[in-house]
C-alpha positions as MATLAB code, in Angstrom:
seq = 'XXXXXXXXXXXXXXXXXXXXXXXXXXXXXXXXXXXXXXXXXXXXXXXXXXXXXXXXXXXXXXXXXXXXXXXXXXXXXXXXXXXXXXXXXXXXXXXXXXXXXXXXXXXXXXXXXXXXXXXXXXXXXXXXXXXXXXXXXXXXXXXXXXXXXXXXXXXXXXXXXXXXXXXXXXXXXXXXXXXXXXXXXXXXXXXXXXXXXXXXXXXXXXXXXXXXXXXXXXXXXXXXXXXXXXXXXXXXXXXXXXXXXXXXXXXXXXXXXXXXXXXXXXXXXXXXXXXXXXXXXXXXXXXXXXXXXXXXXXXXXXXXXXXXXXXXXXXXXXXXXXXXXXXXXXXXXXXXXXXXXXXXXXXXXXXXXXXXXXXXXXXXXXXXXXXXXX';
ca = [
      34.665    5.170   26.586;
      34.589    1.924   24.417;
      38.170    0.873   26.319;
      36.853   -2.450   26.691;
      36.929   -3.087   22.963;
      39.900   -1.175   21.762;
      41.111   -4.299   20.357;
      37.644   -5.984   19.768;
      38.531   -9.070   21.788;
      35.089   -9.566   23.382;
      33.276  -12.405   22.499;
      30.199  -10.415   21.669;
      32.309   -8.256   19.306;
      33.685  -11.515   17.859;
      30.289  -12.959   17.388;
      28.932   -9.818   15.390;
      32.444   -9.071   13.629;
      32.837   -5.516   14.872;
      36.291   -4.005   14.514;
      36.792   -0.774   16.311;
      38.661    1.333   13.692;
      39.268    4.834   15.538;
      38.254    6.854   18.765;
      38.457   10.503   18.426;
      37.416   13.105   21.225;
      33.614   12.812   20.894;
      33.305   10.094   18.363;
      34.338    6.730   17.136;
      34.082    4.470   14.141;
      33.388    0.707   14.215;
      33.493   -1.503   11.338;
      30.682   -4.397   11.232;
      30.764   -7.044    8.564;
      27.519   -8.583    8.034;
      27.387  -12.189    6.809;
      24.324  -13.191    4.655;
      22.220  -16.258    5.896;
      22.196  -17.201    2.129;
      24.014  -15.831   -0.641;
      22.475  -12.670   -2.190;
      22.710  -13.204   -5.816;
      22.120  -10.114   -8.355;
      23.225   -9.516  -11.972;
      26.497   -7.994  -10.476;
      27.721  -10.886   -8.574;
      26.925  -12.941   -5.517;
      27.207  -11.436   -2.096;
      28.357  -13.419    1.076;
      29.521  -10.679    3.231;
      29.119   -6.874    3.336;
      30.485   -4.076    5.425;
      29.025   -1.228    7.228;
      30.475    1.457    9.384;
      28.900    3.017   12.236;
      29.537    6.606   13.339;
      29.164    6.912   16.778;
      28.788   10.428   18.558;
      28.933   10.819   22.310;
      26.792   13.219   24.509;
      28.722   12.392   27.774;
      32.205   11.173   29.078;
      31.018    7.656   30.050;
      29.646    6.792   26.842;
      26.089    5.838   27.681;
      24.499    8.415   25.680;
      25.319    7.883   22.020;
      24.090    8.669   18.616;
      24.610    6.009   16.164;
      24.633    6.123   12.195;
      25.338    3.454    9.783;
      27.557    3.869    6.369;
      26.690    1.012    4.351;
      28.653    0.204    1.137;
      27.399   -2.071   -1.416;
      30.791   -3.125   -3.205;
      30.549   -1.840   -6.978;
      27.476    0.310   -6.621;
      28.021    2.514   -3.697;
      29.706    6.036   -4.812;
      31.655    5.969   -1.491;
      33.167    2.438   -2.670;
      36.598    3.922   -3.340;
      40.162    3.802   -1.755;
      39.754    6.956    0.228;
      36.448    6.217    2.105;
      38.083    5.582    5.440;
      40.067    8.872    5.205;
      37.077   10.691    4.366;
      35.234    9.166    7.114;
      38.012    9.953    9.516;
      38.329   13.608    8.277;
      34.635   14.401    8.746;
      35.081   13.305   12.534;
      38.197   14.892   13.167;
      36.768   17.843   14.599;
      38.234   20.363   12.254;
      34.748   21.450   11.121;
      31.389   21.392   12.874;
      29.722   18.045   11.979;
      26.635   19.929   10.535;
      28.889   21.770    8.014;
      29.765   18.536    6.432;
      25.957   17.862    5.892;
      25.765   20.913    3.852;
      28.611   20.664    1.758;
      31.527   18.336    1.092;
      29.914   14.829    1.038;
      28.123   14.807   -2.310;
      30.113   12.025   -3.567;
      30.005   10.277   -0.143;
      26.039    9.384    0.084;
      26.643    6.507    2.627;
      28.875    8.781    5.015;
      26.312   11.673    4.892;
      23.600    9.520    5.505;
      25.364    7.890    8.538;
      26.513   11.210    9.858;
      22.960   12.577    9.523;
      21.303    9.739   11.331;
      24.126    9.959   14.265;
      23.527   13.702   14.663;
      19.880   13.170   14.889;
      20.050   10.147   17.066;
      22.133   12.251   19.448;
      19.987   15.342   19.612;
      17.067   12.876   20.420;
      18.617   11.553   23.388;
      20.421    8.512   21.829;
      17.486    6.176   21.704;
      17.285    5.288   18.077;
      13.971    6.749   17.845;
      14.096    9.526   15.288;
      10.756   10.242   13.750;
       7.489   10.080   15.762;
       4.731    8.213   14.259;
       2.304    5.396   14.735;
       5.154    2.971   13.354;
       7.648    4.175   16.250;
       4.642    3.769   18.830;
       4.176    0.212   17.588;
       0.518    0.717   16.367;
       0.943    0.223   12.750;
       3.362   -1.691   10.366;
       4.867   -0.542    6.953;
       3.764   -2.943    4.085;
       6.703   -4.301    2.435;
       7.813   -6.809   -0.311;
       9.256  -10.114   -0.018;
      12.921  -10.293   -1.813;
      13.660  -13.265   -3.748;
      17.425  -13.662   -4.604;
      18.866  -14.763   -7.909;
      20.344  -18.428   -8.117;
      19.432  -21.587  -10.079;
      15.685  -22.199  -10.737;
      14.815  -24.845   -7.735;
      16.379  -22.450   -5.218;
      14.544  -19.287   -6.601;
      11.161  -21.426   -6.720;
      11.883  -22.541   -3.047;
      12.307  -18.843   -2.148;
       9.053  -17.739   -3.808;
       6.972  -20.559   -2.281;
       8.563  -19.596    1.256;
       7.587  -15.846    0.856;
       4.019  -16.712   -0.358;
       3.731  -18.864    2.765;
       4.809  -15.989    4.854;
       1.843  -13.948    3.867;
       3.764  -11.815    1.283;
       1.302  -10.442   -1.608;
       4.003   -8.507   -3.078;
       7.156  -10.194   -4.354;
      10.287   -8.604   -5.743;
      12.300  -10.986   -7.920;
      15.942  -10.261   -9.027;
      16.255  -11.377  -12.726;
      18.913  -11.117  -15.387;
      21.662  -13.579  -13.975;
      20.349  -17.045  -14.669;
      18.819  -18.267  -18.059;
      16.204  -15.835  -18.964;
      13.665  -18.904  -19.865;
      14.151  -20.056  -16.659;
      13.232  -16.874  -15.083;
      10.119  -16.962  -17.425;
       9.307  -20.413  -16.019;
       9.342  -19.133  -12.463;
       6.916  -16.454  -13.338;
       4.585  -18.813  -15.293;
       4.769  -21.181  -12.167;
       3.616  -18.221   -9.822;
       1.051  -16.836  -12.224;
      -0.559  -20.510  -12.567;
      -1.434  -20.275   -8.901;
      -1.903  -16.497   -8.341;
      -3.292  -13.867  -10.436;
      -2.086  -10.356  -10.398;
      -4.946   -9.207   -7.712;
      -3.796  -12.037   -5.348;
      -0.051  -11.488   -5.802;
       1.860   -8.343   -7.002;
       4.855   -9.009   -8.828;
       7.967   -6.678   -9.227;
      11.081   -7.559  -11.171;
      14.561   -5.959  -10.384;
      17.227   -6.282  -13.459;
      19.775   -4.119  -12.022;
      20.673   -2.924  -15.539;
      21.284   -6.467  -16.924;
      19.534   -5.946  -20.053;
      21.314   -4.865  -23.220;
      19.164   -1.955  -24.785;
      19.011   -3.710  -28.186;
      16.979   -6.785  -26.661;
      15.471   -4.998  -23.675;
      11.892   -4.289  -25.274;
      11.756   -7.997  -26.280;
      12.616   -9.085  -22.958;
      10.155   -6.653  -21.296;
       7.383   -7.751  -23.652;
       7.797  -11.486  -22.856;
       7.916  -10.289  -19.188;
       4.659   -8.719  -19.567;
       2.863  -11.766  -20.298;
       2.885  -12.246  -16.554;
       1.448   -9.291  -15.617;
       4.497   -7.758  -14.013;
       3.694   -4.513  -11.521;
       7.178   -3.080  -12.582;
      10.654   -3.439  -13.580;
      13.428   -1.752  -11.731;
      16.506   -0.592  -14.101;
      16.367   -2.894  -17.156;
      19.369   -1.374  -18.651;
      22.213    0.089  -17.207;
      22.376    3.662  -15.742;
      23.572    6.603  -17.768;
      21.731    5.821  -20.961;
      19.088    8.658  -20.581;
      17.835    8.831  -24.098;
      17.704    4.910  -24.444;
      15.842    4.579  -20.927;
      13.456    7.372  -21.983;
      12.579    5.420  -25.412;
      11.969    2.310  -23.024;
       9.790    4.012  -20.524;
       7.607    5.267  -23.456;
       7.106    1.987  -25.337;
       7.742   -0.724  -22.512;
       4.644   -2.799  -21.725;
       5.597   -2.822  -18.113;
       5.983    0.219  -15.874;
       9.722    1.124  -15.354;
      11.101    2.197  -11.867;
      14.606    3.998  -11.963;
      17.170    2.746   -9.191;
      20.632    2.893   -9.936;
      19.841    5.805  -12.410;
      19.371    8.240   -9.492;
      22.557    7.542   -8.022;
      25.322   10.187   -8.275;
      22.947   12.997   -9.368;
      23.627   15.758   -6.664;
      22.631   18.928   -8.528;
      19.099   20.038   -7.821;
      18.567   20.911  -11.502;
      20.112   17.604  -12.741;
      17.618   15.792  -10.823;
      14.729   17.591  -12.459;
      16.320   17.126  -15.895;
      16.666   13.491  -15.213;
      13.078   12.838  -14.564;
      11.623   15.132  -17.227;
      14.132   13.763  -19.660;
      13.406    9.846  -18.796;
       9.678   10.156  -17.464;
       9.641    6.860  -15.608;
       6.739    5.347  -14.182;
       8.478    5.124  -10.490;
      11.588    5.915   -9.087;
      13.231    3.829   -5.937;
      14.737    5.774   -3.125;
      17.701    4.511   -1.210;
      18.972    7.181    1.490;
      22.353    5.306    1.644;
      22.923    5.640   -2.157;
      21.382    9.159   -2.261;
      23.010   10.980    0.470;
      20.264   10.743    3.311;
      16.590   12.224    3.616;
      16.793   15.462    1.993;
      18.236   14.401   -1.404;
      15.340   11.799   -1.190;
      12.789   14.030   -0.336;
      13.794   16.259   -3.135;
      13.513   13.450   -5.458;
       9.782   12.914   -3.959;
       8.773   16.352   -4.713;
       9.847   16.337   -8.570;
       8.337   12.988   -8.858;
       5.104   13.932   -7.469;
       5.124   17.210   -9.630;
       5.436   14.903  -12.702;
       3.097   12.226  -11.818;
       5.760    9.672  -11.118;
       5.256    7.164   -8.454;
       7.745    6.092   -5.895;
       8.754    3.916   -2.844;
      11.611    3.559   -0.677;
      14.147    0.605   -0.433;
      17.038   -0.202    1.862;
      20.271   -0.974    0.472;
      21.402   -3.929    2.678;
      21.952   -1.849    5.824;
      21.910   -3.584    8.960;
      19.242   -2.793   11.738;
      20.603    0.575   12.636;
      20.369    1.826    9.009;
      17.078    0.088    8.443;
      15.610    1.532   11.434;
      16.538    4.890   10.567;
      15.151    4.465    6.994;
      11.744    2.856    8.123;
      11.066    5.428   10.807;
      11.474    8.233    8.153;
       9.565    6.185    5.444;
       6.762    5.830    7.911;
       6.177    9.512    8.182;
       5.824    9.974    4.371;
       2.248    8.555    3.985;
       3.065    6.139    1.104;
       0.692    3.162    1.101;
       2.513    0.966   -1.668;
       4.784   -2.011   -0.282;
       8.408   -0.621    0.639;
      11.464   -2.351    0.177;
      12.343   -2.609    4.044;
      12.682   -6.438    4.653;
      16.290   -6.699    4.568;
      17.007   -6.999    8.204;
      16.447  -10.921    8.276;
      19.017  -11.231    5.608;
      22.122  -11.226    7.876;
      23.176  -13.994   10.690;
      24.976  -11.484   12.910;
      22.510   -8.385   12.733;
      22.256   -6.220   15.646;
      19.188   -7.186   17.797;
      16.434   -4.717   17.573;
      12.995   -3.680   18.028;
      12.085   -4.367   14.248;
      10.179   -7.362   13.575;
       8.162   -8.552   10.478;
       4.668   -9.743   10.632;
       2.077  -10.677    8.019;
       4.181   -9.040    5.329;
       4.683   -5.595    7.315;
       7.667   -4.245    9.185;
       7.001   -3.219   12.842;
       8.627   -1.481   15.639;
       8.297   -2.702   19.069;
       8.802    0.028   21.472;
       8.874   -2.225   24.516;
      11.834   -4.140   23.150;
      15.320   -2.399   23.515;
      18.285   -2.359   21.283;
      21.161   -4.793   22.062;
      24.156   -2.456   21.763;
      26.437   -3.921   24.518;
      29.007   -5.003   21.882;
      29.529   -1.278   20.965;
      29.683   -0.150   24.532;
      31.578   -3.067   26.389;
];
């Protein structure tokens, strides 16, 4: 199995930036370096490339039946982004413990590995078809409403992105803020609202923790002039009392994002939401450790009247597919943050596609996994 790419010399492997890292008795790890079509700007910096690792589990000796899970890392944000990541990944797959045992304990600080492993196990059990959660979405009968993402950059670059998203039919746009001049960001929002009111276009903004607490309320007040639906993580995570004060007084509903990362104890999740009492939370399986931790957040949120939606964390199509299929079963009608599959020039061809601001799955379109199996 995988003998043909033991040194990743095939043209397809080179095209997609695959690197075989290790083969074990019934598993393998392949690294995939994804290249952004346009630089992805956030308040934490600009991304041009990012790495994912595929966990591949085999159900037969010829490698034809395989379950695949993606471990996606965002530098500086993912808890897994540390020197022993590969060592931990290989340890999980070395066969010393049943794979299911790793899901129950030992990967709390490695949420991307846990999500990748969970997906690979589920995929293999389902026959290695990448069809994980039965739904009308998986049957190609319904799409998932999604927001259009606008990256940070200089004013005219962001303006061009916004106009393109509106042209493509998006009626919910998420704009990254906090990296360029704040007055320029306000000009962008004013431009949008001069043509589209809040009933025609929903605006979400994401600060990625960029605002200092002592000026955050003032910035939120100015942003509120443009009838913003919500703002994600206005101040950096870990300031529970300060965030609680903002949630209580902000003229814009606040959504927690980074704040949820690293909270693994059940009781701590409850305390977090009860202390801060946000209007929304954002769920990212790669950063929170898979489906079960996200579903526990959903239960606590709904008990406390807190809204939520799901967002991918720059996964390639393997991870995005797993997240989208799960999301489709949750019954949430809000636009989800699942439009990231088109960000990369070398994503794995998949049945996922976007039409009229919805993400769809075409069951008649196969996965092109030849690069992983050649």
